[in-house]
Biopython code that builds the backbone (N, CA, C, O; Angstrom):
import numpy as np
from Bio.PDB.StructureBuilder import StructureBuilder

atoms = [
    (1, "MET", "N", (57.711, 28.666, -48.421)),
    (1, "MET", "CA", (59.186, 27.485, -47.561)),
    (1, "MET", "C", (60.108, 27.462, -48.489)),
    (1, "MET", "O", (59.959, 27.568, -49.706)),
    (2, "SER", "N", (61.010, 27.328, -47.914)),
    (2, "SER", "CA", (62.468, 27.197, -48.683)),
    (2, "SER", "C", (62.500, 25.524, -48.925)),
    (2, "SER", "O", (61.609, 24.846, -48.413)),
    (3, "PRO", "N", (63.369, 25.005, -49.583)),
    (3, "PRO", "CA", (63.584, 23.439, -49.449)),
    (3, "PRO", "C", (63.958, 23.046, -48.364)),
    (3, "PRO", "O", (63.379, 22.193, -47.692)),
    (4, "ARG", "N", (64.862, 23.564, -48.103)),
    (4, "ARG", "CA", (65.215, 23.205, -46.357)),
    (4, "ARG", "C", (64.253, 23.172, -45.466)),
    (4, "ARG", "O", (64.496, 22.477, -44.479)),
    (5, "GLN", "N", (62.929, 23.866, -45.510)),
    (5, "GLN", "CA", (62.205, 23.950, -44.600)),
    (5, "GLN", "C", (60.985, 22.874, -44.948)),
    (5, "GLN", "O", (60.197, 22.316, -44.184)),
    (6, "LEU", "N", (61.125, 22.797, -46.358)),
    (6, "LEU", "CA", (60.169, 21.475, -47.017)),
    (6, "LEU", "C", (60.672, 20.442, -46.182)),
    (6, "LEU", "O", (59.800, 19.809, -45.588)),
    (7, "ARG", "N", (61.550, 20.190, -46.032)),
    (7, "ARG", "CA", (62.182, 18.852, -45.982)),
    (7, "ARG", "C", (61.894, 18.591, -44.346)),
    (7, "ARG", "O", (61.535, 17.515, -43.867)),
    (8, "GLN", "N", (62.180, 20.056, -43.473)),
    (8, "GLN", "CA", (61.980, 19.950, -42.297)),
    (8, "GLN", "C", (60.411, 19.754, -41.759)),
    (8, "GLN", "O", (60.160, 18.935, -40.875)),
    (9, "HIS", "N", (59.515, 20.472, -42.294)),
    (9, "HIS", "CA", (58.306, 20.496, -42.066)),
    (9, "HIS", "C", (57.219, 19.362, -42.740)),
    (9, "HIS", "O", (56.129, 19.002, -42.293)),
    (10, "CYS", "N", (57.872, 18.970, -43.886)),
    (10, "CYS", "CA", (56.629, 18.326, -44.654)),
    (10, "CYS", "C", (57.173, 16.564, -44.612)),
    (10, "CYS", "O", (57.552, 15.937, -45.601)),
    (11, "GLN", "N", (57.083, 16.048, -43.248)),
    (11, "GLN", "CA", (57.857, 14.941, -43.567)),
    (11, "GLN", "C", (56.301, 13.878, -43.674)),
    (11, "GLN", "O", (55.266, 13.992, -43.018)),
    (12, "LEU", "N", (56.557, 13.145, -44.461)),
    (12, "LEU", "CA", (55.873, 11.901, -44.938)),
    (12, "LEU", "C", (55.492, 10.750, -44.534)),
    (12, "LEU", "O", (56.510, 10.071, -44.397)),
    (13, "GLN", "N", (54.417, 10.053, -44.221)),
    (13, "GLN", "CA", (54.378, 8.830, -43.990)),
    (13, "GLN", "C", (54.847, 8.050, -45.116)),
    (13, "GLN", "O", (54.708, 8.341, -46.304)),
    (14, "PRO", "N", (55.637, 6.634, -44.440)),
    (14, "PRO", "CA", (56.188, 5.861, -46.115)),
    (14, "PRO", "C", (55.205, 5.802, -47.312)),
    (14, "PRO", "O", (55.585, 6.155, -48.428)),
    (15, "ASP", "N", (53.556, 5.221, -47.022)),
    (15, "ASP", "CA", (52.777, 5.023, -47.752)),
    (15, "ASP", "C", (52.689, 6.401, -48.519)),
    (15, "ASP", "O", (52.465, 6.258, -49.721)),
    (16, "ALA", "N", (52.795, 7.493, -48.154)),
    (16, "ALA", "CA", (52.509, 8.762, -48.621)),
    (16, "ALA", "C", (53.665, 9.140, -49.810)),
    (16, "ALA", "O", (53.478, 9.685, -50.898)),
    (17, "ALA", "N", (54.588, 8.779, -49.365)),
    (17, "ALA", "CA", (56.002, 9.085, -49.878)),
    (17, "ALA", "C", (56.321, 8.109, -51.363)),
    (17, "ALA", "O", (57.111, 8.237, -52.298)),
    (18, "GLN", "N", (55.516, 7.343, -51.093)),
    (18, "GLN", "CA", (55.229, 6.341, -52.497)),
    (18, "GLN", "C", (54.192, 6.860, -53.108)),
    (18, "GLN", "O", (54.262, 7.126, -54.308)),
    (19, "LEU", "N", (52.957, 7.107, -52.311)),
    (19, "LEU", "CA", (52.040, 7.873, -53.294)),
    (19, "LEU", "C", (52.556, 9.075, -54.389)),
    (19, "LEU", "O", (52.429, 9.296, -55.594)),
    (20, "LEU", "N", (53.095, 9.595, -53.432)),
    (20, "LEU", "CA", (54.050, 10.921, -53.991)),
    (20, "LEU", "C", (54.831, 10.839, -55.237)),
    (20, "LEU", "O", (54.709, 11.623, -56.178)),
    (21, "ARG", "N", (55.882, 9.544, -55.169)),
    (21, "ARG", "CA", (56.632, 9.209, -56.407)),
    (21, "ARG", "C", (55.871, 8.466, -57.312)),
    (21, "ARG", "O", (56.492, 8.262, -58.355)),
    (22, "ALA", "N", (54.565, 7.910, -57.282)),
    (22, "ALA", "CA", (53.788, 7.361, -58.117)),
    (22, "ALA", "C", (53.504, 8.348, -59.168)),
    (22, "ALA", "O", (53.843, 8.253, -60.348)),
    (23, "ALA", "N", (52.724, 9.487, -58.514)),
    (23, "ALA", "CA", (51.928, 10.623, -58.915)),
    (23, "ALA", "C", (53.059, 11.192, -59.406)),
    (23, "ALA", "O", (52.749, 11.391, -60.581)),
    (24, "MET", "N", (54.314, 11.632, -59.245)),
    (24, "MET", "CA", (55.192, 12.560, -60.042)),
    (24, "MET", "C", (55.871, 11.531, -61.532)),
    (24, "MET", "O", (56.348, 12.074, -62.529)),
    (25, "GLU", "N", (55.784, 10.329, -61.392)),
    (25, "GLU", "CA", (56.329, 9.723, -62.270)),
    (25, "GLU", "C", (55.021, 9.415, -63.340)),
    (25, "GLU", "O", (55.354, 9.282, -64.518)),
    (26, "GLU", "N", (53.743, 9.307, -63.063)),
    (26, "GLU", "CA", (52.577, 8.986, -63.964)),
    (26, "GLU", "C", (51.933, 10.342, -64.167)),
    (26, "GLU", "O", (51.084, 10.387, -65.057)),
    (27, "MET", "N", (52.172, 11.384, -63.540)),
    (27, "MET", "CA", (51.624, 12.718, -64.518)),
    (27, "MET", "C", (52.545, 13.630, -64.907)),
    (27, "MET", "O", (52.274, 14.779, -65.256)),
    (28, "GLY", "N", (53.885, 13.036, -64.846)),
    (28, "GLY", "CA", (55.047, 13.804, -65.193)),
    (28, "GLY", "C", (55.601, 15.205, -64.723)),
    (28, "GLY", "O", (56.103, 16.131, -65.360)),
    (29, "LEU", "N", (55.302, 15.012, -63.223)),
    (29, "LEU", "CA", (55.211, 16.739, -62.555)),
    (29, "LEU", "C", (56.530, 16.969, -62.629)),
    (29, "LEU", "O", (57.265, 16.026, -62.922)),
    (30, "SER", "N", (57.119, 18.360, -62.358)),
    (30, "SER", "CA", (58.332, 18.789, -62.204)),
    (30, "SER", "C", (58.629, 18.646, -60.718)),
    (30, "SER", "O", (57.787, 18.351, -59.869)),
    (31, "ALA", "N", (59.749, 18.856, -60.525)),
    (31, "ALA", "CA", (60.386, 19.300, -58.879)),
    (31, "ALA", "C", (59.163, 20.610, -58.419)),
    (31, "ALA", "O", (58.232, 20.270, -57.688)),
    (32, "ARG", "N", (59.230, 21.658, -58.763)),
    (32, "ARG", "CA", (58.484, 22.812, -58.491)),
    (32, "ARG", "C", (56.840, 22.183, -58.447)),
    (32, "ARG", "O", (56.241, 22.601, -57.455)),
    (33, "ALA", "N", (56.232, 21.508, -59.098)),
    (33, "ALA", "CA", (55.102, 20.771, -58.819)),
    (33, "ALA", "C", (55.222, 19.805, -57.488)),
    (33, "ALA", "O", (54.307, 19.768, -56.666)),
    (34, "HIS", "N", (56.146, 19.209, -57.378)),
    (34, "HIS", "CA", (56.273, 18.427, -56.227)),
    (34, "HIS", "C", (56.360, 19.461, -54.981)),
    (34, "HIS", "O", (55.466, 19.325, -54.147)),
    (35, "ASP", "N", (57.271, 20.423, -54.758)),
    (35, "ASP", "CA", (57.480, 21.281, -53.707)),
    (35, "ASP", "C", (55.913, 21.802, -53.401)),
    (35, "ASP", "O", (55.302, 21.703, -52.337)),
    (36, "LYS", "N", (55.380, 22.481, -54.866)),
    (36, "LYS", "CA", (53.822, 22.913, -54.385)),
    (36, "LYS", "C", (52.881, 21.678, -53.861)),
    (36, "LYS", "O", (52.044, 21.917, -52.991)),
    (37, "ILE", "N", (53.002, 20.543, -54.320)),
    (37, "ILE", "CA", (51.845, 19.689, -53.488)),
    (37, "ILE", "C", (52.049, 19.257, -52.358)),
    (37, "ILE", "O", (51.125, 18.824, -51.669)),
    (38, "LEU", "N", (53.606, 19.299, -51.850)),
    (38, "LEU", "CA", (53.808, 19.267, -50.157)),
    (38, "LEU", "C", (53.251, 20.693, -49.587)),
    (38, "LEU", "O", (52.279, 20.573, -48.841)),
    (39, "ARG", "N", (53.598, 21.694, -49.762)),
    (39, "ARG", "CA", (52.886, 22.555, -49.425)),
    (39, "ARG", "C", (51.520, 22.637, -49.144)),
    (39, "ARG", "O", (51.118, 22.968, -48.028)),
    (40, "VAL", "N", (50.660, 22.320, -50.215)),
    (40, "VAL", "CA", (49.329, 22.266, -49.955)),
    (40, "VAL", "C", (49.015, 21.015, -48.956)),
    (40, "VAL", "O", (48.102, 21.159, -48.144)),
    (41, "SER", "N", (49.593, 20.048, -48.986)),
    (41, "SER", "CA", (49.618, 18.857, -47.997)),
    (41, "SER", "C", (49.983, 19.052, -46.647)),
    (41, "SER", "O", (49.549, 18.209, -45.862)),
    (42, "ARG", "N", (50.643, 19.918, -46.216)),
    (42, "ARG", "CA", (50.996, 20.210, -45.153)),
    (42, "ARG", "C", (49.825, 21.029, -44.674)),
    (42, "ARG", "O", (49.109, 20.477, -43.838)),
    (43, "THR", "N", (49.490, 22.295, -45.072)),
    (43, "THR", "CA", (48.372, 22.994, -45.012)),
    (43, "THR", "C", (47.184, 22.031, -44.951)),
    (43, "THR", "O", (46.560, 22.206, -43.904)),
    (44, "ILE", "N", (46.751, 21.233, -45.595)),
    (44, "ILE", "CA", (45.422, 20.292, -45.273)),
    (44, "ILE", "C", (46.059, 19.674, -43.865)),
    (44, "ILE", "O", (45.313, 19.807, -42.895)),
    (45, "ALA", "N", (47.168, 19.102, -43.649)),
    (45, "ALA", "CA", (47.474, 18.252, -42.352)),
    (45, "ALA", "C", (47.425, 18.988, -41.313)),
    (45, "ALA", "O", (47.121, 18.395, -40.277)),
    (46, "ASP", "N", (47.696, 20.485, -41.216)),
    (46, "ASP", "CA", (47.648, 21.568, -40.262)),
    (46, "ASP", "C", (46.321, 21.494, -39.936)),
    (46, "ASP", "O", (45.994, 21.119, -38.810)),
    (47, "LEU", "N", (45.445, 21.823, -40.830)),
    (47, "LEU", "CA", (43.988, 22.131, -40.515)),
    (47, "LEU", "C", (43.532, 21.032, -39.897)),
    (47, "LEU", "O", (42.756, 21.311, -38.982)),
    (48, "GLU", "N", (43.750, 19.732, -40.078)),
    (48, "GLU", "CA", (43.349, 18.516, -39.407)),
    (48, "GLU", "C", (44.050, 18.330, -38.072)),
    (48, "GLU", "O", (43.638, 17.500, -37.261)),
    (49, "GLY", "N", (45.215, 19.178, -37.816)),
    (49, "GLY", "CA", (45.959, 18.779, -36.457)),
    (49, "GLY", "C", (46.692, 17.877, -36.784)),
    (49, "GLY", "O", (46.958, 17.154, -35.824)),
    (50, "ALA", "N", (47.154, 17.574, -37.714)),
    (50, "ALA", "CA", (48.009, 16.013, -38.048)),
    (50, "ALA", "C", (49.599, 16.804, -37.778)),
    (50, "ALA", "O", (49.907, 17.972, -38.014)),
    (51, "THR", "N", (50.187, 16.022, -37.373)),
    (51, "THR", "CA", (51.885, 16.386, -37.366)),
    (51, "THR", "C", (52.438, 15.805, -38.421)),
    (51, "THR", "O", (53.249, 16.476, -39.059)),
    (52, "ASP", "N", (52.184, 14.652, -38.786)),
    (52, "ASP", "CA", (52.903, 14.162, -40.260)),
    (52, "ASP", "C", (51.850, 14.371, -41.277)),
    (52, "ASP", "O", (50.690, 14.671, -40.992)),
    (53, "ILE", "N", (52.329, 14.189, -42.545)),
    (53, "ILE", "CA", (51.096, 14.341, -43.952)),
    (53, "ILE", "C", (50.984, 12.688, -44.082)),
    (53, "ILE", "O", (51.799, 11.771, -44.181)),
    (54, "ALA", "N", (49.767, 12.782, -44.037)),
    (54, "ALA", "CA", (49.186, 11.197, -44.276)),
    (54, "ALA", "C", (48.524, 11.113, -45.727)),
    (54, "ALA", "O", (48.216, 12.145, -46.323)),
    (55, "VAL", "N", (48.313, 9.824, -46.283)),
    (55, "VAL", "CA", (48.201, 9.654, -47.619)),
    (55, "VAL", "C", (46.512, 10.592, -47.919)),
    (55, "VAL", "O", (46.288, 11.128, -49.004)),
    (56, "SER", "N", (45.729, 10.618, -47.018)),
    (56, "SER", "CA", (44.490, 11.481, -47.081)),
    (56, "SER", "C", (45.092, 12.797, -47.723)),
    (56, "SER", "O", (44.890, 13.292, -48.832)),
    (57, "HIS", "N", (45.806, 13.161, -46.790)),
    (57, "HIS", "CA", (46.136, 14.706, -47.137)),
    (57, "HIS", "C", (46.772, 15.069, -48.372)),
    (57, "HIS", "O", (46.507, 16.115, -48.965)),
    (58, "LEU", "N", (47.997, 13.823, -48.953)),
    (58, "LEU", "CA", (48.534, 13.921, -49.921)),
    (58, "LEU", "C", (47.688, 13.837, -51.253)),
    (58, "LEU", "O", (47.799, 14.578, -52.229)),
    (59, "SER", "N", (47.058, 13.066, -51.131)),
    (59, "SER", "CA", (45.951, 12.504, -52.256)),
    (59, "SER", "C", (45.182, 13.848, -52.667)),
    (59, "SER", "O", (45.076, 14.212, -53.838)),
    (60, "GLU", "N", (44.614, 14.603, -51.477)),
    (60, "GLU", "CA", (43.679, 15.741, -51.512)),
    (60, "GLU", "C", (44.674, 16.977, -52.328)),
    (60, "GLU", "O", (44.153, 17.631, -53.231)),
    (61, "ALA", "N", (45.820, 17.174, -52.013)),
    (61, "ALA", "CA", (46.882, 17.998, -52.928)),
    (61, "ALA", "C", (46.668, 17.483, -54.139)),
    (61, "ALA", "O", (45.945, 17.971, -55.007)),
    (62, "ILE", "N", (47.398, 16.336, -54.214)),
    (62, "ILE", "CA", (47.145, 16.050, -55.908)),
    (62, "ILE", "C", (46.115, 16.144, -56.434)),
    (62, "ILE", "O", (46.148, 16.495, -57.613)),
    (63, "ASN", "N", (44.876, 15.899, -55.849)),
    (63, "ASN", "CA", (43.939, 16.338, -56.915)),
    (63, "ASN", "C", (43.676, 17.627, -57.069)),
    (63, "ASN", "O", (43.391, 18.070, -58.182)),
    (64, "TYR", "N", (43.728, 18.320, -56.093)),
    (64, "TYR", "CA", (43.828, 19.744, -56.578)),
    (64, "TYR", "C", (44.443, 20.438, -57.482)),
    (64, "TYR", "O", (44.096, 21.498, -58.004)),
    (65, "ARG", "N", (45.731, 19.559, -57.717)),
    (65, "ARG", "CA", (46.690, 19.904, -58.916)),
    (65, "ARG", "C", (46.098, 19.518, -59.931)),
    (65, "ARG", "O", (45.717, 20.319, -60.786)),
    (66, "THR", "N", (45.899, 18.125, -60.030)),
    (66, "THR", "CA", (44.851, 17.737, -61.498)),
    (66, "THR", "C", (44.115, 18.608, -61.734)),
    (66, "THR", "O", (44.286, 19.237, -62.779)),
    (67, "ARG", "N", (42.988, 18.968, -60.807)),
    (67, "ARG", "CA", (41.896, 19.883, -61.119)),
    (67, "ARG", "C", (42.564, 20.939, -62.003)),
    (67, "ARG", "O", (42.208, 21.153, -63.162)),
    (68, "ASP", "N", (43.622, 21.625, -61.341)),
    (68, "ASP", "CA", (44.233, 23.188, -61.619)),
    (68, "ASP", "C", (44.948, 22.730, -63.244)),
    (68, "ASP", "O", (44.987, 23.492, -64.209)),
    (69, "ARG", "N", (45.318, 21.725, -63.227)),
    (69, "ARG", "CA", (46.155, 21.635, -64.694)),
    (69, "ARG", "C", (44.782, 20.921, -65.951)),
    (69, "ARG", "O", (44.763, 21.050, -67.175)),
    (70, "ASN", "N", (44.114, 20.434, -65.349)),
    (70, "ASN", "CA", (42.935, 20.188, -66.577)),
    (70, "ASN", "C", (41.997, 21.534, -66.209)),
    (70, "ASN", "O", (40.882, 21.115, -66.518)),
    (71, "TYR", "N", (41.829, 22.738, -65.787)),
    (71, "TYR", "CA", (41.249, 23.370, -66.080)),
    (71, "TYR", "C", (42.055, 24.598, -66.869)),
    (71, "TYR", "O", (41.345, 25.398, -67.479)),
    (72, "TRP", "N", (43.283, 24.762, -66.888)),
    (72, "TRP", "CA", (44.151, 25.645, -67.521)),
    (72, "TRP", "C", (44.265, 25.200, -68.900)),
    (72, "TRP", "O", (44.116, 26.054, -69.775)),
    (73, "SER", "N", (44.582, 23.618, -69.337)),
    (73, "SER", "CA", (44.774, 22.797, -70.260)),
    (73, "SER", "C", (43.727, 23.005, -71.318)),
    (73, "SER", "O", (43.990, 22.912, -72.517)),
    (74, "SER", "N", (42.382, 23.323, -70.789)),
    (74, "SER", "CA", (41.239, 23.403, -71.532)),
    (74, "SER", "C", (40.890, 24.955, -72.241)),
    (74, "SER", "O", (39.877, 25.108, -72.925)),
]
sb = StructureBuilder()
sb.init_structure("model")
sb.init_model(0)
sb.init_chain("A")
sb.init_seg("    ")
for serial, (resi, resn, name, xyz) in enumerate(atoms, 1):
    if name == "N":
        sb.init_residue(resn, " ", resi, " ")
    sb.init_atom(name, np.array(xyz, "f"), 0.0, 1.0, " ", f" {name:<3s}", serial, name[0])
structure = sb.get_structure()
């Protein structure tokens, strides 16, 4: 997805947007990581049939990102 498509298809609920901002600051993630987390969250939301990305979808995607970072850093 292009950045334009991300904005169009990856609408976050307000509490999910706040969670993503906090994760970005705490984990020191790049803009590229931000977009990847949004793509994974959108996929998770789609699998559940949700129209918007909820906190649960986003937290699962962030968890996958954290696991990936830990795996490659060891």
